[in-house]
Steps between C-alpha positions, in 0.01 A plus 500: 500500500134419429402497132124562462493344151653180636228488768233547234652228281462249783127564537397606150484396140686747281326582173614713212336692223783587266518741212130587500469773236237774518467789255445827687472870424753637747760773525568844634487674163211518254710344220561194724127443546410507131575133438464211742828387650597146589528447875629168634391370842683236700314390811625278779218370718527313829191295586472297821549127442195429716284690251654364180552132570211301348320269737270323254673540161233739373551778248319738735792462745753643253599865528369697202794690348259718302428683825847657482443613143158639595647705783761646267234579237281681754787715623647603167 
């Protein structure tokens, strides 16, 4: 049996954003939308090793984790 996550793990760096809390006005009912609710995001990101392995020990070669938070903020 071929496990696609195992194949990814061999070629990728696995990054996590854990317990990222965003306050959102969500719900199906009006009373749910009155106050912001706490929504917790857990993101697992696979990034190719070839794109995340520094070649010259420069900060510009490091993956910017804020990008994940920015994507979440734009979509909520």
